[in-house]
LONUMI-519727 format. One record per residue (C-alpha): residue number from 1; x, y, z. Coordinates in nm, 4 decimals, padded with zeros to 6 digits. Example, Ala and Ser with C-alpha at 12.3 -4.5 7.8 and 13.67 -1.06 7.14 Angstrom:
2
resi:1&c1:01.2300&c2:-00.4500&c3:00.7800
resi:2&c1:01.3670&c2:-00.1060&c3:00.7140
//
This chain:
225
resi:1&c1:07.6333&c2:-08.1275&c3:12.0867
resi:2&c1:07.4471&c2:-07.9910&c3:12.3642
resi:3&c1:07.1287&c2:-07.8090&c3:12.2245
resi:4&c1:06.7998&c2:-07.6429&c3:12.3429
resi:5&c1:06.5425&c2:-07.4303&c3:12.1894
resi:6&c1:06.6593&c2:-07.0605&c3:12.2466
resi:7&c1:06.3436&c2:-06.9639&c3:12.3771
resi:8&c1:06.3996&c2:-07.1623&c3:12.6945
resi:9&c1:06.7900&c2:-07.0784&c3:12.6995
resi:10&c1:06.8839&c2:-07.4119&c3:12.8397
resi:11&c1:06.7031&c2:-07.5517&c3:13.1155
resi:12&c1:06.3216&c2:-07.5304&c3:13.1331
resi:13&c1:06.1921&c2:-07.2194&c3:13.3126
resi:14&c1:06.5296&c2:-07.0200&c3:13.3204
resi:15&c1:06.4955&c2:-06.6565&c3:13.2457
resi:16&c1:06.6062&c2:-06.5147&c3:12.9248
resi:17&c1:06.9220&c2:-06.3348&c3:12.9648
resi:18&c1:07.0046&c2:-05.9604&c3:12.9036
resi:19&c1:07.0165&c2:-05.8991&c3:12.5311
resi:20&c1:06.8738&c2:-06.2391&c3:12.4321
resi:21&c1:06.6920&c2:-06.2801&c3:12.1019
resi:22&c1:06.3603&c2:-06.4094&c3:12.2795
resi:23&c1:06.1685&c2:-06.1029&c3:12.1910
resi:24&c1:06.2419&c2:-06.1492&c3:11.8047
resi:25&c1:06.1430&c2:-06.4925&c3:11.8534
resi:26&c1:05.7887&c2:-06.4224&c3:12.0064
resi:27&c1:05.4976&c2:-06.5166&c3:11.7848
resi:28&c1:05.3272&c2:-06.2560&c3:11.5713
resi:29&c1:04.9647&c2:-06.2521&c3:11.5427
resi:30&c1:04.7854&c2:-06.2526&c3:11.1915
resi:31&c1:04.4500&c2:-06.2067&c3:11.1062
resi:32&c1:04.2766&c2:-06.2463&c3:10.7516
resi:33&c1:03.9489&c2:-06.1252&c3:10.6625
resi:34&c1:03.7202&c2:-06.3101&c3:10.4555
resi:35&c1:03.4102&c2:-06.1822&c3:10.2438
resi:36&c1:03.1549&c2:-05.9448&c3:10.3978
resi:37&c1:03.1348&c2:-05.9137&c3:10.7619
resi:38&c1:03.2933&c2:-06.2536&c3:10.8518
resi:39&c1:03.6424&c2:-06.2974&c3:10.9604
resi:40&c1:03.8800&c2:-06.5876&c3:10.9838
resi:41&c1:04.0069&c2:-06.7127&c3:11.3025
resi:42&c1:04.3271&c2:-06.5611&c3:11.4310
resi:43&c1:04.6398&c2:-06.7697&c3:11.3814
resi:44&c1:04.9771&c2:-06.7796&c3:11.5383
resi:45&c1:05.2670&c2:-06.7143&c3:11.2946
resi:46&c1:05.6207&c2:-06.7933&c3:11.4172
resi:47&c1:05.8662&c2:-06.5593&c3:11.2662
resi:48&c1:06.1410&c2:-06.7564&c3:11.0855
resi:49&c1:06.5121&c2:-06.6607&c3:11.2191
resi:50&c1:06.7602&c2:-06.6181&c3:10.9408
resi:51&c1:07.1485&c2:-06.6115&c3:10.9354
resi:52&c1:07.1326&c2:-06.2375&c3:10.8800
resi:53&c1:06.9507&c2:-06.2058&c3:11.1900
resi:54&c1:07.2344&c2:-06.4281&c3:11.3837
resi:55&c1:07.5000&c2:-06.1906&c3:11.2538
resi:56&c1:07.3423&c2:-05.8802&c3:11.4010
resi:57&c1:07.2714&c2:-06.0421&c3:11.7485
resi:58&c1:07.4899&c2:-05.8857&c3:12.0462
resi:59&c1:07.7541&c2:-06.1185&c3:12.1124
resi:60&c1:07.6644&c2:-06.3205&c3:12.4559
resi:61&c1:07.9318&c2:-06.5613&c3:12.4759
resi:62&c1:07.6841&c2:-06.8438&c3:12.3759
resi:63&c1:07.6886&c2:-07.0645&c3:12.0436
resi:64&c1:07.3760&c2:-07.0842&c3:11.8208
resi:65&c1:07.2348&c2:-07.2656&c3:11.5620
resi:66&c1:06.9296&c2:-07.2171&c3:11.3216
resi:67&c1:06.7453&c2:-07.5193&c3:11.2408
resi:68&c1:06.4430&c2:-07.4495&c3:10.9772
resi:69&c1:06.4208&c2:-07.0854&c3:11.0815
resi:70&c1:06.4274&c2:-07.1833&c3:11.4702
resi:71&c1:06.6998&c2:-07.0472&c3:11.6722
resi:72&c1:06.8843&c2:-07.2954&c3:11.8905
resi:73&c1:07.1308&c2:-07.2292&c3:12.1881
resi:74&c1:07.4188&c2:-07.4627&c3:12.2230
resi:75&c1:07.5621&c2:-07.4574&c3:12.6055
resi:76&c1:07.8702&c2:-07.5602&c3:12.6969
resi:77&c1:07.9658&c2:-07.9360&c3:12.6744
resi:78&c1:08.1381&c2:-08.1688&c3:12.9335
resi:79&c1:08.4781&c2:-08.2614&c3:12.9341
resi:80&c1:08.4463&c2:-08.6137&c3:12.7779
resi:81&c1:08.2804&c2:-08.4198&c3:12.4888
resi:82&c1:08.5682&c2:-08.2034&c3:12.4431
resi:83&c1:08.8455&c2:-08.4828&c3:12.4849
resi:84&c1:08.6756&c2:-08.6723&c3:12.2036
resi:85&c1:08.6234&c2:-08.3801&c3:11.9533
resi:86&c1:09.0164&c2:-08.3021&c3:12.0276
resi:87&c1:09.1229&c2:-08.6544&c3:11.9479
resi:88&c1:08.8908&c2:-08.6455&c3:11.6173
resi:89&c1:09.0334&c2:-08.3020&c3:11.5092
resi:90&c1:09.3728&c2:-08.4230&c3:11.5568
resi:91&c1:09.3293&c2:-08.7377&c3:11.3601
resi:92&c1:09.1279&c2:-08.5522&c3:11.0874
resi:93&c1:09.3876&c2:-08.2894&c3:11.0659
resi:94&c1:09.6718&c2:-08.5369&c3:11.0197
resi:95&c1:09.4660&c2:-08.6944&c3:10.7465
resi:96&c1:09.4012&c2:-08.3637&c3:10.5828
resi:97&c1:09.7724&c2:-08.2991&c3:10.5674
resi:98&c1:09.8523&c2:-08.6107&c3:10.3958
resi:99&c1:09.5658&c2:-08.6106&c3:10.1536
resi:100&c1:09.5442&c2:-08.2181&c3:10.0911
resi:101&c1:09.1989&c2:-08.2031&c3:10.2824
resi:102&c1:09.1114&c2:-07.9918&c3:10.5523
resi:103&c1:08.9464&c2:-08.0433&c3:10.9011
resi:104&c1:08.7589&c2:-07.7679&c3:11.1198
resi:105&c1:08.6102&c2:-07.7835&c3:11.4697
resi:106&c1:08.3166&c2:-07.5802&c3:11.6192
resi:107&c1:08.2516&c2:-07.2939&c3:11.6884
resi:108&c1:08.2230&c2:-07.2670&c3:11.2877
resi:109&c1:07.9072&c2:-07.1855&c3:11.1102
resi:110&c1:07.8268&c2:-07.4026&c3:10.8223
resi:111&c1:07.5518&c2:-07.1984&c3:10.6478
resi:112&c1:07.3522&c2:-07.4515&c3:10.4383
resi:113&c1:07.0810&c2:-07.2060&c3:10.3750
resi:114&c1:06.9599&c2:-06.8706&c3:10.5121
resi:115&c1:06.7558&c2:-07.0722&c3:10.7695
resi:116&c1:06.9595&c2:-07.3785&c3:10.8228
resi:117&c1:07.2799&c2:-07.2851&c3:10.9976
resi:118&c1:07.4691&c2:-07.5515&c3:11.1928
resi:119&c1:07.8141&c2:-07.5993&c3:11.3832
resi:120&c1:07.8841&c2:-07.9630&c3:11.3843
resi:121&c1:08.1680&c2:-08.0585&c3:11.6215
resi:122&c1:08.3874&c2:-08.1333&c3:11.3568
resi:123&c1:08.3828&c2:-08.1150&c3:10.9780
resi:124&c1:08.6260&c2:-08.2320&c3:10.6971
resi:125&c1:08.6612&c2:-08.1141&c3:10.3159
resi:126&c1:08.8463&c2:-08.3344&c3:10.0768
resi:127&c1:09.1216&c2:-08.1764&c3:09.8958
resi:128&c1:08.9070&c2:-08.1574&c3:09.5554
resi:129&c1:08.6496&c2:-07.9325&c3:09.7718
resi:130&c1:08.9036&c2:-07.7532&c3:10.0090
resi:131&c1:08.9036&c2:-07.4281&c3:09.8022
resi:132&c1:08.5504&c2:-07.4067&c3:09.9057
resi:133&c1:08.6558&c2:-07.2983&c3:10.2700
resi:134&c1:08.7417&c2:-06.9396&c3:10.2461
resi:135&c1:08.9528&c2:-06.8305&c3:10.5442
resi:136&c1:08.7839&c2:-06.4806&c3:10.5838
resi:137&c1:08.4264&c2:-06.5926&c3:10.4913
resi:138&c1:08.1518&c2:-06.8151&c3:10.6227
resi:139&c1:08.1465&c2:-07.1561&c3:10.4988
resi:140&c1:07.8299&c2:-07.1788&c3:10.2590
resi:141&c1:07.8919&c2:-07.5417&c3:10.1462
resi:142&c1:07.8038&c2:-07.8754&c3:10.3044
resi:143&c1:08.1061&c2:-08.0534&c3:10.4310
resi:144&c1:08.2054&c2:-08.4196&c3:10.3124
resi:145&c1:08.1962&c2:-08.5374&c3:10.6382
resi:146&c1:07.9893&c2:-08.4011&c3:10.9565
resi:147&c1:08.0797&c2:-08.5374&c3:11.3109
resi:148&c1:07.8656&c2:-08.4981&c3:11.6117
resi:149&c1:07.9682&c2:-08.5899&c3:11.9496
resi:150&c1:07.6702&c2:-08.6950&c3:12.1733
resi:151&c1:07.5836&c2:-08.5319&c3:12.5058
resi:152&c1:07.3025&c2:-08.7366&c3:12.6892
resi:153&c1:07.0323&c2:-08.4380&c3:12.6504
resi:154&c1:07.1293&c2:-08.3960&c3:12.2747
resi:155&c1:07.1393&c2:-08.7501&c3:12.1437
resi:156&c1:06.7821&c2:-08.7010&c3:12.0023
resi:157&c1:06.8654&c2:-08.3985&c3:11.8122
resi:158&c1:07.1589&c2:-08.5370&c3:11.6765
resi:159&c1:07.0159&c2:-08.8463&c3:11.5829
resi:160&c1:06.7031&c2:-08.6728&c3:11.4271
resi:161&c1:06.6748&c2:-08.3091&c3:11.3427
resi:162&c1:07.0344&c2:-08.2543&c3:11.2750
resi:163&c1:07.0707&c2:-08.5979&c3:11.0960
resi:164&c1:06.7907&c2:-08.4998&c3:10.8520
resi:165&c1:06.9333&c2:-08.1651&c3:10.7949
resi:166&c1:07.2697&c2:-08.3105&c3:10.7107
resi:167&c1:07.0735&c2:-08.5529&c3:10.4539
resi:168&c1:06.8553&c2:-08.2834&c3:10.2936
resi:169&c1:07.1812&c2:-08.0774&c3:10.1936
resi:170&c1:07.3742&c2:-08.3898&c3:10.0912
resi:171&c1:07.6484&c2:-08.4354&c3:10.3302
resi:172&c1:07.7998&c2:-08.7761&c3:10.2194
resi:173&c1:07.9063&c2:-08.9029&c3:10.5440
resi:174&c1:07.7764&c2:-08.8422&c3:10.9166
resi:175&c1:07.9772&c2:-08.9670&c3:11.2073
resi:176&c1:07.7792&c2:-09.0054&c3:11.5383
resi:177&c1:08.0433&c2:-09.0514&c3:11.8268
resi:178&c1:07.8999&c2:-09.1602&c3:12.1719
resi:179&c1:08.1374&c2:-09.0519&c3:12.4619
resi:180&c1:07.9476&c2:-09.2470&c3:12.7134
resi:181&c1:07.8846&c2:-09.5775&c3:12.5438
resi:182&c1:08.2152&c2:-09.5397&c3:12.3885
resi:183&c1:08.0870&c2:-09.6107&c3:12.0212
resi:184&c1:08.1260&c2:-09.4515&c3:11.6719
resi:185&c1:07.8800&c2:-09.4824&c3:11.4213
resi:186&c1:07.9667&c2:-09.4253&c3:11.0519
resi:187&c1:07.6505&c2:-09.3226&c3:10.8484
resi:188&c1:07.6536&c2:-09.2797&c3:10.4501
resi:189&c1:07.4054&c2:-09.1313&c3:10.2505
resi:190&c1:07.1790&c2:-09.3348&c3:10.0091
resi:191&c1:06.8921&c2:-09.1912&c3:09.8243
resi:192&c1:06.8612&c2:-08.9010&c3:10.0283
resi:193&c1:06.8784&c2:-09.0926&c3:10.3625
resi:194&c1:07.1555&c2:-09.2348&c3:10.6097
resi:195&c1:07.2342&c2:-09.5877&c3:10.6237
resi:196&c1:07.4465&c2:-09.6912&c3:10.9169
resi:197&c1:07.7632&c2:-09.8685&c3:10.7548
resi:198&c1:07.9345&c2:-09.9491&c3:11.0650
resi:199&c1:07.8941&c2:-09.9445&c3:11.4588
resi:200&c1:08.2573&c2:-09.9406&c3:11.6083
resi:201&c1:08.3719&c2:-09.9862&c3:11.9952
resi:202&c1:08.6753&c2:-10.0950&c3:12.1791
resi:203&c1:08.9262&c2:-10.2507&c3:11.9851
resi:204&c1:08.7352&c2:-10.2144&c3:11.6526
resi:205&c1:08.8833&c2:-10.0269&c3:11.3602
resi:206&c1:08.6662&c2:-09.7317&c3:11.2337
resi:207&c1:08.6825&c2:-09.6991&c3:10.8416
resi:208&c1:08.5521&c2:-09.4140&c3:10.6256
resi:209&c1:08.3098&c2:-09.5173&c3:10.3657
resi:210&c1:08.3853&c2:-09.1972&c3:10.1895
resi:211&c1:08.7726&c2:-09.2181&c3:10.2438
resi:212&c1:08.8779&c2:-09.5602&c3:10.1988
resi:213&c1:09.2458&c2:-09.4941&c3:10.3263
resi:214&c1:09.1258&c2:-09.3337&c3:10.6515
resi:215&c1:09.0973&c2:-09.5756&c3:10.9535
resi:216&c1:09.1562&c2:-09.5644&c3:11.3148
resi:217&c1:09.1039&c2:-09.7433&c3:11.6325
resi:218&c1:08.7848&c2:-09.6493&c3:11.7878
resi:219&c1:08.9269&c2:-09.6621&c3:12.1436
resi:220&c1:09.1841&c2:-09.3968&c3:12.0485
resi:221&c1:08.8922&c2:-09.1563&c3:12.0685
resi:222&c1:08.8327&c2:-09.2186&c3:12.4385
resi:223&c1:09.1371&c2:-09.1819&c3:12.6005
resi:224&c1:08.9511&c2:-09.1242&c3:12.9239
resi:225&c1:08.7862&c2:-09.4674&c3:12.9193
//
């Protein structure tokens, strides 16, 4: 997923577009008076952005996430990213039809908390939790599997901040798909942190730990290779 701080709107130094939320994100100044004539030093306070704020933003054609109260803009990805996402969605939709689960693709808000809202490239809910996905309401529960397809500029986010968010809210399995290196990593949640259970590439078979009957060739996700 391609992500950058909304404050910079993509490339560093690029101007904020009309209707952008940058004004709402500007730091506020707060002062705290001490006893007598003394005064504590001024402190910068960064306003926290919430899901309710996101809902009232004017539509500008962009995708947004919220990480710990910080607004993040998600620019359009490259074709190799979208091809891999399409293959993954097709695969998981077929598995969902067999198992009773459901696969969904971004853009789709997963509201983990008022200040943590993500749009994984693909999510999967098992049959036992499918009822938690309401057709006409935001999804406010963590998926069973979250999938992120990397872009070169966002690998550190998907392996860092996003990974920690998924772990914090108890996503049992997290796949990291690299369309440049043609690799798929399966991570499983153990004691509040992810452990890499598999690194698959080429002719390797990817196997879900959470769903033992789900397996597929890694190469099938990268038909452009």
